[in-house]
N, C-alpha and C positions, 0 to 999 in steps of 0.2 A: 636496656630491657624495657619492654612496653609496661606501662602502668596498668595494674590489676583492675582499675575502675574505668578503663577505656571500654566503651561499648561499641560492638561491631553489628553492621547490618549488611546482607548480601541480597542483591537483586538480580534475577536472572530472567532471560527470555528463552524458551525452547527454540531449538533450531527450526528453520523454515523448511518446507518441502521445496527443494530446488527445482523440481520438475514443474513447479507452479509459480514460485516467486524467487526473485533474486534476494540474496542476503543483504542486510542492512543493519545499521546500528539501531538500537531501540531507544527512540527519543522519549517515549512515554516513561519508561522506567528511569531513564537518565534525568528526567525532570523531577521525578519522585525522589531520586538520589540527591538532587541538589537541595530539595526541601529538607531531607534528612541531614545533610551537611550543616544547614542552618541550626539544626538541633544538637550540633556537636557530635554527631555520630561518625564512626569510622566506617566509610561505605566502600563496598566493592560492587562492581557491575560486571556481568557476564553476558555479552550478546551472543545469541545463538548457542546456548549451553547445550553440549551434546547429551544424547539420551544416556550415555555412560560417562558421568562427569570424571574429570581428571582428579588425581590425588590432591592437586592444589585446590581445586574447587570444593572438594570434600573438606579440606582444611579450613576454608573460609567459612563453610557452613557450620563446621564444628564450633567455631569461635564466636558465632552470631547469635545475638539475642532476638533478632528479627530477620526473617527470610521471606522475600517477596518474589512472586512469580508473575510475569506479565505476559498476557495472551493477546496478541494483536489479531490473530485469526482463529476462528472457532476450530479449525482442524488441529490447532496446536494443543487443545485441552488434554487429550490422552497422554501426551508426552509431559505435559505440565503436572498432571496428577502423579505420573510415575516419578518425576523429579521430587515431588512433595514427599513420597514414600521413601525415596533414597536419602534425601536430606534429613528426614526424621529419624532414620536409622543411626545417624552419626550425631545428631543434635536433638535429643529427646525433650529438651526443655525450651527450645526456641519457639517463638510464635511464627507460624508459617501462614502467610496470607496470599491470596491470588486476586488478580484483577485484570483489567484491559478490555479494550473494545470487543474482542472475540468472545468474551465471557458474558455478554449482555444477556439478561433474562435467565441465565443459567447458574446463578449464584447459589441458590439453595441446593440444586441438584449436584453441583460439584461437591459441596460439603457433605451431602448425603452419601455420595459414592466413594469419597475419599476421606477416611477417618483421620488422616495425617494432616489435613487442613484445619487450622483454627479459626479462619475468617475469610471473607471474600469481600473486596471493596467494590462498591458500585461507581460507575462512571468515572469521573475525574478523582485522582488519588492522592495528589500532593498534600492537601490539608488533612485528608483522613489518615494517611499513613504517618505523617508528622505527629498528629495527635495520638495515634496508636502507639507510636514509638515512645512518646512521653509516658504514656500509662504502663506499657509493658516493662520499660526499664525502671519505673518507680514501684512496680509491683501492685499497681492499682487496679480496681475493677474496670473492665472494658465496656460496660453497657452504655456509658455515656459518650462513647466515640460514634458520632453520627456518621452515616453513609457506609455501614458495613453489615453483612450478615455474620453473626457471631455464634460459634459453637459453645454451648453451656452444658452443664451436667443434665439439665432437664429438657435439652433440645436445642433447636436452632432459633435465633432471635434476630429480627431485623431492628437495628437500632434507630431507624428513622432516616429520612432523606437529608442529605447535606446540599445546601444550595451551590450551584457552580461558581467557580471563581469568576468575578466580575472584572477585576483588574489584572489582566494577563502580564502587564508591564511590572506588576508587583512580585511576580514569581521570579525566583533565581534562574539564571541561564542553566540549560542542562549541563549536568556533570559529564565531562568528556574524558575522564581518566581511563586509561588502558586502550585508548584509540589511536595512539601515536604512530603505530605501524600503519594502520588503515589510512591515515591522513597523509601518508608519504606522497601520494599522487596529487596532493593539493585539492582534493575533492571532499566536501563535507555536505551533510544534510541539515536542513533547519526546518522548524515549523513556526509559522508566524501567526496562525489563527486556529480557531477550533469551530467545528460544526460547518453546516452548509445550509444555505436558504432554500435549496431544492428539495423535492420529495421523491426522488427516484425509488421506485418500490423495491429494487434488488439490492440497494446499498445499506450495509449496516450502519455506517457512519452517519451519512446525511439523513437517512429516514427515520432513525430512532435511537441509535446508540449515543449520539451527542445532542440529543434534544432534552431541554430542561423547561418544565413549565414556568412561564413568566420570564424566561431569559431570551435574549435575542438568538435567532437560529444560527447566526454567525457572530462570533466574537473575535476580536483581533487585537494584536499588539501594535502599538504606534510605529509609524515609520521610523522615528528616532530610536526606538528601542531595537528594531530589527537591525538598523545600520550600526548600532553600538555593538551587537553581537557579531556582526560581520567583522568589524574592525578587530574585535577580540580574538576571532578565530584566525584573522590574518596575522596578527602580532604573535599568537601563541603557537600556531601550527603552520604558518605560511600558506593558509588556504586561499585559493584563487577562483575555484569553481564551487558554486553552491546550488543545491538541488532543494527548493522548497517544496516540501511534501504536503502542504495543506491540501485538504480536500477541494478547496477552491480559493486560490490566492486573491482573486478579484471579488469575492464576497457576494455577488448576486445583486448588489444595489450600489447607489451612489457613494456610499461610505467606502466601499472597497476600491472604486475607481479613484476617488479622491486620495485615498491612501497610496495607491500605486504611483500617482503623480507626485505625491510628496516623497515617496521613496526615491523616485528617479531624480527629483531635485537635490535631495541629500547626497545621493552617489555623485552627481555631478559636482555639487558644491564642494565635497570633500576630495574630489579627484581620485576616487577608488577605481582601480583597474580590476574588474571582476567579470566573470561570466556566470549566468545563472539560468535555471530552469524553473517553470512554474506548472501548475495544473489548474485549469479553469473550465467553465462551460462555454460552449460555442456561442451562446446568445450574448456573451459579455464581450466578445472580441470587437474591437473597433480601431480603425486604421491609426488615428492620431496617437491613441495610447500605445498601441503596438510598436509603432515607430519611435516613440519616446522611450519605451523599455528597451527596444533594440539598441538604441544609441548608448544606453548605459550598461549593456551587457547581456540582455536576454538572448538566448541562443537556442532554446528548446521549450516547447509547450506541449503538454499532454491534454488532448480534448477528449471528452466522452461523447462519441457519436452513438454508439451501442447498437443501432439498427437503422436500416433505411426503409423498412416496410412498415406501413401504418400500424398493423396489428400489434406488433412488438413494440413500437414507440409508445402506443397507449398502455400496453401491458406494463412497460417499465416506467410509466409516468414521467417521460422525458420533458414533455412540454417544449419540445423543439421539432423542427421539421428537416427533411433531407436537404431542402434548399438552404437552410441556415447552415448546415453541416458543409454543403458545397461551398458557400460563400466564406466560410471560416477557413477552409483549406485553401481557397484561392487567395485570401488575404495573407495567410502566413507565408505562402509562396512568394507573394509580391514583396513581403517584408524580409525575405531571405532568412526566415526563422525555421530551424528544423522543428519537426512535430512528430508526434505519434498519436495514434487513434485508438481510443477504448472501443471495443466492439464485442458484442454478445451475439454470435452467430446462431446458436442453438438454445432453445428452451423446450420443456417437455411437450408442448402442443405445436411445435414447429411443422411446417409443411414445405414441400418443395418449391412452391410458388414464392413463399416469403424468402426462402434462402436464395432463390434465383434473383430476386429484387436486391438482396443484400450484396451478392457478389457482382451483379451488374454496377452497383454504385461503387464498390471498391475498385473494380476494373476501370470504370470511368475516370476516376480520380487517382488511380495507382497508389492506393494506400492500403495498409494491412500488413500483417505478419503471420507467421505459422500460429503463434499462441492466440492471436485474434481470430483467425480463420476457424480454428478448432475449438474456440472458447464456448463452453456450454454454461448456461446459467446456473449458479450455485444458489440453492435455496437453504437458508440458515434455520435451525431450530428456533421456533418462536417468531419468525418473520411473517409479515402480512401476506406475502405471496404463498406461503405454505397453505394457509386456509383457502385461498383462491383455488390453487390447483387441486387441492382435495375436493372441493365442490365440483370440479370438472372431472373427477373420477380418476385423477392421476394417482398411481400407486407408489407411495414412498416407502423406502426401507432405510432405517436408521442404524448406523453402525459407527461407534467411536465418535459420537457427536457430529456426524456428517449425515446429510440427507442424500439418498441415492435414488434415482428414478430411471425408467426406461422411456424411450420416445414413444409417443402414442402411434406414430406413423412408421411402419417397418422400413419403408423406403429411406426416411430420414435416418434411421438407425444405421442402415447399410451405408449411406452416404457418410455419416459421421465416422464410422469405422474405417472407411476408405481414406478419408481425409487424415486421420491419425497415421495410418501406415504409410501412405504415399507422399505426404507433405512433410513428414518429420525431418527428412534430410536437409530441407531448406534452412532449418533453424540454425544449425551451426554457422553457415555462411552469413545469414542475416545478423547473428549476434557479432561475428568478427568484423563485418562492415560498420555496424553500429558503433562498436568500441573505437574503430579507426576514425569514424567521423567525429566522435566525441573528442578524441585527442586532438585532431586537426582544427576543430572549432575552437579549442581552447587556446590555440596559438595565433592562427590567422595572420602569419607572416606571408611574404610573397611565395616562397616554396610550399608552405602549407596550403595556400589558396589553390595553386596548381594541383596539388595532390587531392585537395578537397573536391575539386570538380570532377577528377577522375573517380574518386571513390563514391561520390554521390551518383554517378552514372552506374557504377556497379551495384549499389544499393537499389537504385530504381529498376535495374534489370532483374535483380533478385525478386523484388516485389512483383514485378509484372509476370515473371515466369511462375512464381507461386500461384498467383490468382488465375493465370490461364490454365495451369494444371488442376486447380480446384474447380474451375469451369468444366473441364473435360470430365472430371469425376461426377459433377452434377448432371451433365448431359447422359452419361452412363446410367446414373440413378434413375433419371426420368424415363429411360427406356428399359429399366429393369435388368440391365447387363453390367452391373458394377463388377462382379466377380470375373466375368469373361474379359472385361476391358482393362483389368487392373495391370496386368503384365505389360501391356502395350503402353499404357499411360506412364507406368513407372519407368519404362525404358527411355521414353522421351524425356521425363524429368531428369533422369540420371544423366543423359547426354548434355542437357542444358546446364545443369549443376557443374559438370566437369569444365565446361567452357568458361563459366562464370568464375570458378575457382582459379583458373589460369589468369583471367583478366584481374582478379583480386591481388594475385601474388606478382603480376608484372609490374616493373618500376614505372 
């Protein structure tokens, strides 16, 4: 029987909108869980907690002194608040707190709208939640816990800022409990740094959510610490494929480049057989470094291109050029490294000329996907872009913590709607080809290499067909005939998809 003095904590993340994002483990709350384990808490973590929690989850909540809800995306807030209400119904005396990148600047508002929340954690939460745990379980006053908005009888109180964690190596490794089934495919995610040196105006993380006055824009774990976690995950779960989900693995300056070389040296020295993926800016890619990382297992890179027309590049504050993007794509192909491209095709003031420039670029380099081609700029409550667009007379409607807008140009609106309807069937085949490529890249034996070449051609054909269909839609929009041309364009796309499905399934 469990001792009556054992204290429990429950940390959950609401389910993602799978129409927009793939599901994943919540490394943020798992890092907080690790901090609580240091405090001798009994911790349970639920990734993608369903809107209607199971009896098991309710039982965990009922036994918990502290319940934390992590919000990675702002659009998760409504579900997070609903979960707080449900957990309160079974655990009236628990302290319920909320935090995460998606809640940036919305802390007091969430507390005002949800009486079931007791506090909200600002920015990084490991140290704040650990201190909150100590005070809650001791029955002490919480006013001295820095870094939170706190509900008091007399109203809301901000307890004051908490400095960001300077020594990321000093934090415990994320708690991985409950993920054993998910790790059965040998693939895990890791985070090796925080923040971003860039100022992209559309980005919550890099532009403001991970910025701290007086702290470096990019903070990182040492190469030794990262490799130690890789070894731990190999030994514990048999992991061999690692996705580094840092906003920028290379960091934006010489520190990140040096760390990447140190990382490669350690992987080589220890003889680790791994495959891994990173995210970085196009301006950071350099051939010697890429080939070095390729030798020790780099197999996929996500690069943020976002746009190929000058107006949008300036709006997004990318500080890059289409030529840099083209050079990065060519370099990745020479290095034989799979890659995907971040792209924002539409923004409230888009025009057909800018979209044509974008599609021309994607066609020239045969890059893109359904989600990228139909991607429209998301403007977050409190973001700098919101004020800019309002000055430009863009009419925003807010609902459930999301900002909605119509395109200023009706031709752009018609094109967007056509893209969503006509291009959607490409997505299933894209995803199937991507999963197949991922599996083949993980092995790379002789048989896999032959299959890899065939599957790469299928994936390239799908991309080309998608983009050519998008171009036909654009031409119809430019002539004002989207509706009349839709049936013909759809029929062509369907025929091409049928042929590519057969190629995908053939041995």
